[in-house]
C-alpha positions as CSV (number, residue, x, y, z in Angstrom):
1,X,53.3,15.3,18.3
2,X,49.6,15.5,17.7
3,X,49.5,19.2,19.2
4,X,52.3,20.0,16.4
5,X,50.1,18.7,13.6
6,X,47.0,20.4,14.9
7,X,49.0,23.7,15.0
8,X,50.4,23.1,11.9
9,X,46.7,22.7,10.4
10,X,45.7,26.0,12.0
11,X,49.1,27.9,10.6
12,X,49.1,26.0,7.3
13,X,51.3,23.2,6.1
14,X,52.5,22.0,2.4
15,X,53.2,18.3,1.4
16,X,56.3,18.1,-0.6
17,X,58.5,15.8,-2.6
18,X,62.2,15.7,-1.8
19,X,64.5,14.1,-4.7
20,X,68.3,13.6,-4.5
21,X,70.9,11.0,-3.6
22,X,71.5,12.6,-0.4
23,X,67.9,12.1,1.2
24,X,69.2,10.5,4.5
25,X,71.6,13.4,5.1
26,X,68.8,15.6,4.2
27,X,66.7,14.1,7.1
28,X,69.5,14.4,9.6
29,X,70.3,18.2,8.7
30,X,66.3,18.5,9.5
31,X,66.3,16.9,12.7
32,X,69.8,18.9,14.0
33,X,68.0,22.2,12.9
34,X,65.0,21.0,14.7
35,X,62.6,21.0,11.6
36,X,59.4,19.0,12.4
37,X,58.7,16.6,9.6
38,X,55.6,13.9,9.7
39,X,53.8,11.6,7.4
40,X,56.9,10.5,5.7
41,X,56.7,8.1,2.8
42,X,59.6,6.7,0.8
43,X,58.4,6.4,-3.0
44,X,61.9,5.5,-4.6
45,X,65.1,5.3,-3.2
46,X,65.6,8.9,-4.5
47,X,62.3,10.3,-3.7
48,X,60.7,11.1,-0.4
49,X,57.2,12.8,0.3
50,X,56.6,14.8,3.7
51,X,54.5,17.3,5.4
52,X,56.0,20.4,6.7
53,X,54.8,23.5,8.1
54,X,54.9,26.7,6.3
55,X,57.2,28.3,8.6
56,X,59.9,25.5,8.7
57,X,59.6,25.2,4.8
58,X,61.2,28.6,4.0
59,X,64.2,27.0,6.1
60,X,64.4,23.8,3.8
61,X,65.9,25.5,1.0
62,X,69.4,26.0,2.8
63,X,69.5,22.5,3.6
64,X,68.4,21.5,-0.1
65,X,71.3,23.5,-1.5
66,X,73.8,21.6,0.8
67,X,72.4,18.2,0.1
68,X,72.0,19.2,-3.6
69,X,68.1,17.7,-3.2
70,X,65.2,19.2,-5.3
71,X,62.1,20.0,-3.5
72,X,58.3,20.4,-5.2
73,X,55.5,21.4,-3.4
74,X,52.7,18.8,-4.0
75,X,49.9,20.3,-2.1
76,X,49.0,23.0,0.3
77,X,46.7,22.6,3.5
78,X,45.5,24.4,6.4
79,X,43.2,27.4,7.1
80,X,45.7,30.1,5.5
81,X,45.4,28.5,2.3
82,X,41.4,27.7,2.7
83,X,40.6,31.6,3.6
84,X,43.0,32.5,0.8
85,X,41.1,30.3,-1.7
86,X,37.7,31.7,-0.7
87,X,39.0,35.4,-0.1
88,X,37.0,36.8,-2.9
89,X,34.0,35.0,-1.8
90,X,33.4,37.3,1.2
91,X,29.6,36.2,1.3
92,X,30.6,32.7,1.9
93,X,33.2,33.5,4.7
94,X,30.7,35.5,6.4
95,X,28.0,33.0,6.4
96,X,30.6,30.4,7.7
97,X,31.8,32.6,10.4
98,X,27.8,32.9,11.2
99,X,27.3,29.3,11.3
100,X,30.4,28.9,13.5
101,X,29.3,31.4,16.0
102,X,25.6,30.3,15.8
103,X,27.0,26.7,16.7
104,X,29.1,28.0,19.5
105,X,26.0,30.1,20.9
106,X,23.6,27.2,20.6
107,X,25.9,25.0,22.4
108,X,25.3,26.8,25.5
109,X,21.8,25.7,26.0
110,X,19.8,22.7,26.2
111,X,17.6,21.8,23.4
112,X,16.5,18.1,24.1
113,X,15.4,16.8,27.3
114,X,15.4,12.8,27.7
115,X,13.4,11.1,30.5
116,X,14.4,7.2,31.3
117,X,13.6,4.8,33.8
118,X,9.9,5.2,34.1
119,X,7.4,2.4,34.6
120,X,4.7,3.3,36.5
121,X,5.2,7.0,36.7
122,X,4.1,8.9,33.2
123,X,6.9,10.9,31.5
124,X,4.3,13.5,31.0
125,X,4.4,14.0,34.7
126,X,8.2,14.2,35.0
127,X,8.1,16.6,32.1
128,X,5.6,18.8,34.1
129,X,7.6,18.7,37.1
130,X,10.6,19.9,35.1
131,X,8.6,22.4,33.5
132,X,7.5,23.9,37.1
133,X,11.4,23.9,38.0
134,X,12.3,25.9,34.8
135,X,14.2,23.1,33.2
136,X,13.0,22.7,29.6
137,X,14.2,23.1,26.3
138,X,15.9,26.3,25.5
139,X,17.3,26.6,29.3
140,X,20.8,28.0,29.6
141,X,23.4,25.7,31.1
142,X,25.9,28.5,32.3
143,X,25.2,28.8,35.9
144,X,22.5,25.9,36.1
145,X,22.6,23.9,39.3
146,X,20.8,20.4,38.6
147,X,21.2,19.9,42.4
148,X,18.5,22.4,43.3
149,X,16.0,20.9,40.4
150,X,16.9,17.2,41.7
151,X,15.9,18.2,45.4
152,X,12.7,20.0,44.4
153,X,11.5,16.6,42.4
154,X,12.3,14.3,45.2
155,X,10.4,16.7,47.7
156,X,7.3,16.9,45.5
157,X,7.3,13.0,44.7
158,X,7.0,10.3,47.3
159,X,7.2,7.7,44.5
160,X,10.8,8.5,43.3
161,X,13.6,7.2,45.0
162,X,16.1,8.8,43.0
163,X,16.5,11.3,40.2
164,X,19.9,12.1,38.4
165,X,20.3,14.6,35.6
166,X,23.3,14.5,33.3
167,X,24.1,17.0,30.5
168,X,26.1,15.9,27.3
169,X,26.4,18.7,24.7
170,X,22.8,19.9,24.2
171,X,21.1,17.0,25.6
172,X,19.9,16.5,29.1
173,X,19.1,13.1,30.3
174,X,16.8,12.8,33.5
175,X,17.3,9.3,35.1
176,X,14.5,8.2,37.3
177,X,14.5,5.3,39.7
178,X,10.6,4.7,41.2
179,X,10.3,4.1,44.8
180,X,9.0,0.7,45.7
181,X,6.2,1.6,47.7
182,X,5.4,-0.7,50.8
183,X,2.9,-0.4,53.4
184,X,4.2,1.1,56.6
185,X,5.5,-1.4,58.9
186,X,4.2,-1.4,62.6
187,X,6.8,-2.3,65.3
188,X,5.8,-5.5,67.2
189,X,6.1,-3.6,70.3
190,X,3.2,-1.2,69.3
191,X,-0.7,-2.0,69.4
192,X,-2.5,-2.3,66.4
193,X,-5.7,-4.1,64.8
194,X,-6.2,-6.1,61.5
195,X,-8.7,-4.5,59.3
196,X,-10.2,-5.3,55.9
197,X,-8.3,-3.9,52.8
198,X,-11.6,-4.1,50.8
199,X,-15.4,-5.2,50.9
200,X,-15.7,-8.9,51.2
201,X,-17.5,-11.8,52.5
202,X,-15.3,-13.9,55.2
203,X,-14.7,-17.3,54.7
204,X,-11.7,-18.2,57.2
205,X,-10.3,-16.4,60.2
206,X,-7.0,-17.5,61.7
207,X,-5.9,-15.4,64.7
208,X,-2.4,-15.8,65.8
209,X,-2.6,-12.8,68.5
210,X,-5.7,-10.7,69.2
211,X,-9.6,-11.1,69.3
212,X,-11.1,-12.1,66.0
213,X,-14.4,-9.9,65.8
214,X,-16.0,-11.3,62.8
215,X,-16.6,-15.2,61.7
216,X,-17.3,-17.0,58.6
217,X,-20.3,-15.6,56.3
218,X,-20.1,-12.0,57.6
219,X,-19.9,-9.3,55.1
220,X,-17.3,-6.4,56.0
221,X,-16.2,-3.0,54.6
222,X,-13.1,-1.5,53.9
223,X,-11.5,-0.6,57.1
224,X,-13.8,-3.0,59.3
225,X,-11.9,-4.3,62.3
226,X,-11.2,-8.2,61.7
227,X,-8.9,-9.1,64.8
228,X,-9.0,-6.7,67.4
229,X,-5.7,-5.8,69.1
230,X,-6.7,-7.0,72.5
231,X,-7.0,-9.8,74.8
232,X,-9.5,-10.4,77.7
233,X,-9.0,-12.9,80.5
234,X,-11.2,-14.0,83.2
235,X,-8.7,-13.0,85.8
236,X,-6.5,-10.5,83.9
237,X,-9.2,-8.3,82.3
238,X,-8.4,-6.4,79.0
239,X,-4.9,-5.8,77.8
240,X,-3.8,-4.3,74.4
241,X,-1.6,-6.6,72.1
242,X,0.0,-6.6,68.4
243,X,-2.6,-8.3,66.5
244,X,-1.4,-10.9,64.0
245,X,-3.4,-13.5,61.5
246,X,-4.8,-14.0,58.3
247,X,-8.3,-13.3,56.9
248,X,-9.6,-14.9,53.8
249,X,-12.5,-13.6,52.1
250,X,-14.4,-13.6,49.0
251,X,-13.9,-10.6,46.9
252,X,-15.9,-9.6,43.9
253,X,-14.8,-7.7,40.6
254,X,-17.1,-6.8,38.2
255,X,-18.0,-4.5,35.1
256,X,-20.7,-4.0,32.8
257,X,-20.6,-2.7,29.2
258,X,-23.4,-2.3,26.3
259,X,-22.6,-3.6,22.8
260,X,-24.9,-1.9,20.3
261,X,-26.2,-4.3,17.6
262,X,-25.6,-1.9,14.7
263,X,-22.1,-0.1,14.6
264,X,-20.2,2.1,12.5
265,X,-16.7,0.9,12.0
266,X,-13.9,2.6,10.3
267,X,-12.0,0.7,7.6
268,X,-8.8,2.1,6.1
269,X,-8.6,2.2,2.4
270,X,-4.9,2.1,2.4
271,X,-4.6,5.7,1.0
272,X,-2.5,8.1,2.7
273,X,-0.7,11.6,2.3
274,X,2.2,13.0,4.1
275,X,2.5,16.8,5.2
276,X,5.8,18.4,6.7
277,X,6.3,21.5,8.8
278,X,9.6,22.9,10.5
279,X,9.4,24.4,14.1
280,X,12.1,26.4,15.1
281,X,11.8,26.7,18.9
282,X,8.2,27.7,19.2
283,X,7.7,29.1,15.6
284,X,6.1,26.5,13.2
285,X,6.5,26.9,9.4
286,X,4.4,24.7,7.2
287,X,6.0,23.7,4.2
288,X,2.2,22.4,2.6
289,X,-1.1,23.1,3.5
290,X,-2.3,21.2,6.6
291,X,-5.8,20.3,5.5
292,X,-6.2,16.9,4.0
293,X,-7.5,16.1,0.6
294,X,-9.6,13.0,2.4
295,X,-13.2,13.5,3.4
296,X,-12.5,11.0,6.4
297,X,-9.3,10.5,7.7
298,X,-7.0,9.8,10.8
299,X,-4.0,12.0,11.6
300,X,-0.7,10.6,12.8
301,X,1.9,13.0,13.9
302,X,5.7,12.3,14.3
303,X,8.3,14.7,15.4
304,X,12.1,14.3,15.1
305,X,14.4,16.8,16.5
306,X,17.7,17.4,14.2
307,X,21.1,17.1,15.8
308,X,24.4,17.5,14.5
309,X,26.3,14.8,16.5
310,X,24.8,12.5,19.0
311,X,24.5,14.9,21.7
312,X,24.2,18.0,20.3
313,X,20.6,18.8,19.6
314,X,19.5,21.9,17.4
315,X,16.3,23.8,18.3
316,X,14.8,22.7,15.3
317,X,12.1,19.8,14.5
318,X,10.8,18.3,11.3
319,X,7.3,17.4,12.0
320,X,5.7,14.6,9.8
321,X,1.9,14.5,9.6
322,X,0.3,11.8,8.0
323,X,-3.4,11.1,7.0
324,X,-4.9,7.8,6.6
325,X,-8.0,7.9,4.6
326,X,-10.9,5.4,5.8
327,X,-14.5,4.7,5.0
328,X,-17.5,4.4,7.5
329,X,-18.9,1.0,7.2
330,X,-22.1,-0.1,8.8
331,X,-21.4,-3.7,10.7
332,X,-24.8,-5.7,12.4
333,X,-24.2,-8.2,15.1
334,X,-26.1,-11.0,16.0
335,X,-27.2,-11.2,20.0
336,X,-24.6,-13.8,20.4
337,X,-21.9,-12.1,18.7
338,X,-22.4,-8.6,20.7
339,X,-22.5,-10.8,24.0
340,X,-19.0,-12.3,23.2
341,X,-17.6,-9.0,22.4
342,X,-18.9,-7.6,25.5
343,X,-17.8,-10.9,27.6
344,X,-14.2,-10.2,25.9
345,X,-14.0,-6.5,26.6
346,X,-14.6,-7.0,30.3
347,X,-12.7,-10.2,30.9
348,X,-9.4,-8.4,29.5
349,X,-10.1,-5.6,31.7
350,X,-10.6,-7.6,34.8
351,X,-7.7,-10.0,34.2
352,X,-5.5,-6.8,34.4
353,X,-7.0,-6.1,38.4
354,X,-6.3,-9.6,39.4
355,X,-2.9,-10.7,39.9
356,X,-3.1,-14.4,41.0
357,X,-5.5,-15.7,38.4
358,X,-5.6,-19.2,40.4
359,X,-7.6,-17.2,43.2
360,X,-10.8,-16.9,41.0
361,X,-13.3,-19.4,42.2
362,X,-16.1,-18.3,40.0
363,X,-17.2,-16.4,37.1
364,X,-20.7,-15.4,36.3
365,X,-22.3,-13.8,33.4
366,X,-25.4,-11.6,33.2
367,X,-27.0,-10.8,30.3
368,X,-29.8,-7.9,29.2
369,X,-30.8,-7.2,25.6
370,X,-33.1,-4.8,23.5
371,X,-33.8,-4.4,19.9
372,X,-30.7,-2.0,19.8
373,X,-28.1,-3.3,22.1
374,X,-26.7,-6.2,24.3
375,X,-25.7,-5.2,27.9
376,X,-23.3,-7.9,29.5
377,X,-22.2,-7.8,33.0
378,X,-19.2,-10.3,34.2
379,X,-18.6,-11.0,37.9
380,X,-15.5,-12.7,39.1
381,X,-15.4,-14.2,42.6
382,X,-12.1,-14.2,43.9
383,X,-10.5,-15.6,47.1
384,X,-8.0,-13.2,48.7
385,X,-6.3,-12.4,52.1
386,X,-7.9,-9.0,52.9
387,X,-6.0,-8.4,56.2
388,X,-3.5,-5.7,56.8
389,X,-2.2,-3.8,60.1
390,X,-3.6,-0.6,61.5
391,X,-1.9,1.0,64.6
392,X,-4.0,1.7,67.5
393,X,-4.3,5.3,68.3
394,X,-5.5,6.1,71.8
């Protein structure tokens, strides 16, 4: 049924009114002659509105005479009537056809690439990998093998567990599942030492298997052996084992910053101006002068790709450039104010490096100042387990 209606639209159809006392007989004769009628509406007892194709409309005249019904055309629809209406407007028809052909041609290319699933990996890194494998906006979909691109990315990155590429319309969605990188697990039957993961001062050594080679108070460097993967007996001599144990140590995290007592800060005035440009693939058209009228300003750029439907992107971008005016203001700080600014900056930075805040045992602040600046250093003393296993290679 829906196919017949669609074909009627391409071939043309009319909406008619049938008036008479034998409408039921009219309908029965149409059915027996296999004339397709749809969207039937009964306006009155003697009047009916219905759609019929142009081809079948010519056959209705004979049936109307037999049933003594009168037929009136209310509306004409479909492509034949559309082109007939605009047949004198050749330029319009030509442009219409060019647009249709252009859309069809553009649909064979990828004009937008969306990367999702990244957390630790920067999207720019994934985009660079795609570019290196010739998968970028403007890539033709015909003959494209996404499996080869996926395999190349997997080979080049160990921190990616899975990659999927889904193409919908002119949009490509690249889905990334990041790998949960864990240290290599050494089997229990293999010999290994326990070594330090970072420079620290030993506070406690608990050896479950193996020989401790450090004691409380020792300063060790990264990679130093803490518990050796061997045991030595008076009668058995030395034999190698799989070392096990835990080593607690004090680790120091520190950072230093200089805060000038006199600084120039930017204060936004609230004035701004917007300028627009159109980018078609790699060709850019500026709709106005790109130079701002402000003396001091910050520039913010926003880009939006045009699309006809949700997944049908076009190779056209609208770029909005916003210029925000600011004024330079001289700001002076006291020694205490500058010191606190420095402490806040370093504390925020160090807190991001330490996962367990309860492991922080001490915090020291060192200060040095001149007439021009305050230099602040913050040192965290953190208690951590610095032990990791390292296979013994003979």
